[in-house]
C-alpha positions in Angstrom: -14.9 -18.2 15.4 -18.3 -16.6 14.6 -20.6 -17.7 11.9 -19.4 -14.9 9.6 -15.8 -16.1 10.1 -16.4 -19.5 8.5 -14.7 -20.0 5.1 -17.3 -20.0 2.3 -15.1 -21.2 -0.6 -14.0 -24.8 -1.2 -10.3 -25.4 -0.9 -9.5 -25.3 -4.6 -11.3 -22.0 -5.1 -9.8 -20.7 -2.0 -6.3 -21.4 -3.2 -7.1 -19.9 -6.6 -8.3 -16.8 -4.8 -5.1 -16.7 -2.8 -3.1 -16.9 -5.9 -5.1 -14.2 -7.5 -4.7 -11.9 -4.5 -0.9 -12.5 -4.5 -0.7 -11.9 -8.2 -2.7 -8.6 -8.2 -0.8 -7.3 -5.2 2.4 -8.5 -6.9 1.6 -6.5 -10.0 1.3 -3.3 -7.9 4.6 -4.2 -6.2 6.3 -4.8 -9.5 5.0 -1.5 -10.9 6.4 0.3 -7.9 9.6 -1.6 -8.1 10.1 -0.5 -11.7 9.9 3.2 -10.7 12.2 2.7 -7.7 14.9 0.7 -9.6 17.3 3.6 -9.2 15.8 5.1 -6.0 18.7 4.2 -3.8 21.1 6.7 -5.4 18.3 9.3 -5.6 17.4 8.7 -1.9 21.0 9.1 -0.9 21.1 12.6 -2.6 18.1 13.8 -0.6 18.4 16.0 2.4 16.4 13.7 4.8 15.2 14.1 8.3 17.2 12.4 11.0 14.3 9.9 11.6 14.4 8.7 8.0 15.1 5.0 7.6 18.1 3.7 5.7 17.5 2.8 2.1 18.1 -0.9 2.6 15.1 -1.1 5.0 12.5 -0.3 2.4 12.7 -3.6 0.4 12.2 -5.9 3.3 9.4 -3.7 4.9 7.5 -3.5 1.6 7.9 -7.2 0.9 6.3 -8.0 4.3 3.6 -5.4 3.9 2.6 -6.6 0.4 2.4 -10.2 1.6 0.2 -9.2 4.6 -2.0 -7.1 2.2 -2.5 -10.0 -0.2 -3.4 -12.4 2.7 -5.8 -9.8 4.1 -7.5 -9.4 0.7 -7.7 -13.2 0.3 -9.3 -13.6 3.7 -11.9 -10.9 2.8 -12.6 -12.7 -0.5 -12.8 -16.1 1.2 -14.8 -15.3 4.3 -17.1 -12.4 3.4 -20.5 -13.8 2.5 -22.2 -10.6 1.3 -21.2 -10.0 -2.3 -21.8 -6.2 -1.9 -19.6 -6.0 1.2 -16.9 -8.1 -0.5 -17.0 -6.0 -3.7 -16.7 -2.7 -1.7 -13.8 -4.0 0.4 -11.9 -5.4 -2.6 -12.7 -2.4 -4.7 -11.2 -0.1 -2.1 -8.2 -2.5 -1.9 -7.7 -2.3 -5.7 -8.0 1.5 -5.7 -5.3 1.8 -3.0 -3.0 -0.6 -4.9 -3.1 1.7 -7.9 -2.3 4.7 -5.8 0.4 2.8 -4.0 2.2 2.1 -7.2 1.6 5.6 -8.6 3.2 7.3 -5.6 6.6 5.6 -6.4 6.4 6.9 -9.9 5.5 10.5 -8.8 8.3 10.6 -6.2 11.2 8.6 -7.5 10.8 8.5 -11.3 9.1 11.8 -12.1 10.4 13.6 -9.0 7.2 15.6 -8.4 7.4 16.0 -4.7 4.3 18.2 -4.3 2.1 15.9 -6.3 3.6 12.9 -4.6 2.7 14.3 -1.2 -0.9 15.1 -2.2 -1.2 11.7 -3.7 0.1 9.9 -0.6 -2.4 11.8 1.5 -5.2 10.5 -0.7 -3.6 7.0 -0.6 -3.4 7.2 3.3 -7.1 8.1 3.4 -8.0 5.2 1.1 -5.8 2.8 3.0 -7.6 3.8 6.2 -11.0 3.3 4.5 -9.9 -0.1 3.2 -8.6 -1.1 6.6 -12.0 -0.1 8.2 -13.9 -2.1 5.6 -11.6 -5.1 6.0 -12.3 -4.9 9.8 -16.0 -5.1 9.0 -15.4 -8.2 6.9 -13.0 -10.0 9.2 -11.0 -8.8 12.2 -7.8 -10.5 11.2 -8.0 -9.0 7.7 -8.2 -5.5 9.3 -5.4 -6.3 11.7 -3.2 -7.4 8.8 -3.6 -3.9 7.2 -2.7 -1.9 10.3 1.1 -2.1 9.8 0.5 -0.9 6.1 -1.6 2.0 7.3 1.0 2.9 9.8 3.8 2.7 7.2 1.9 4.8 4.7 1.3 7.4 7.3 5.0 7.4 8.2 5.9 7.6 4.4 3.5 10.6 4.0 5.4 12.5 6.8 8.8 11.5 5.2 7.5 12.5 1.8 6.6 15.9 3.0 9.8 16.4 4.9 11.9 15.4 1.9 9.9 17.5 -0.5 10.2 20.6 1.7 14.0 20.0 2.2 14.7 19.3 -1.5 12.9 21.7 -3.8 15.7 21.6 -6.3 15.4 17.7 -6.6 11.7 17.3 -6.0 10.2 20.3 -7.7 8.6 23.4 -6.3 5.1 23.9 -4.9 2.9 21.3 -6.6 4.9 20.1 -9.7 
């Protein structure tokens, strides 16, 4: 462990920070869950590529990803000594959480395939920026975001494929 990897918060504050990171990430997860409440039947209607995962897989994958994301954010909060660096990292994190939840509404609830695709590409770029900033703060925090970045990249490809194959269900060009 290097000097910058040493925890800087007392235990009580550290646990409070963990709770806050879990809660904030949980709010984003709940917002996405609201929009995807009936997504299983909609997903079944879509003409999907052969490489698309079964609907039952999304819940467990997202649960694990949200937990890793929250722990990564907590580690950044707990370990990063520079307030400016911490604010940048956690600001990027918060921004990508908002976009994360918004994509589910665009795709599943509002069925705006084109906008959902544009939005998930912006989300992917923001997740990559967040991951890079987390690596600058703490290697493990960055590593914890890598599966999320990979999943969002995969979801972007799936989003594009579904939108292109289902213009009647997901709207036309960018609506």
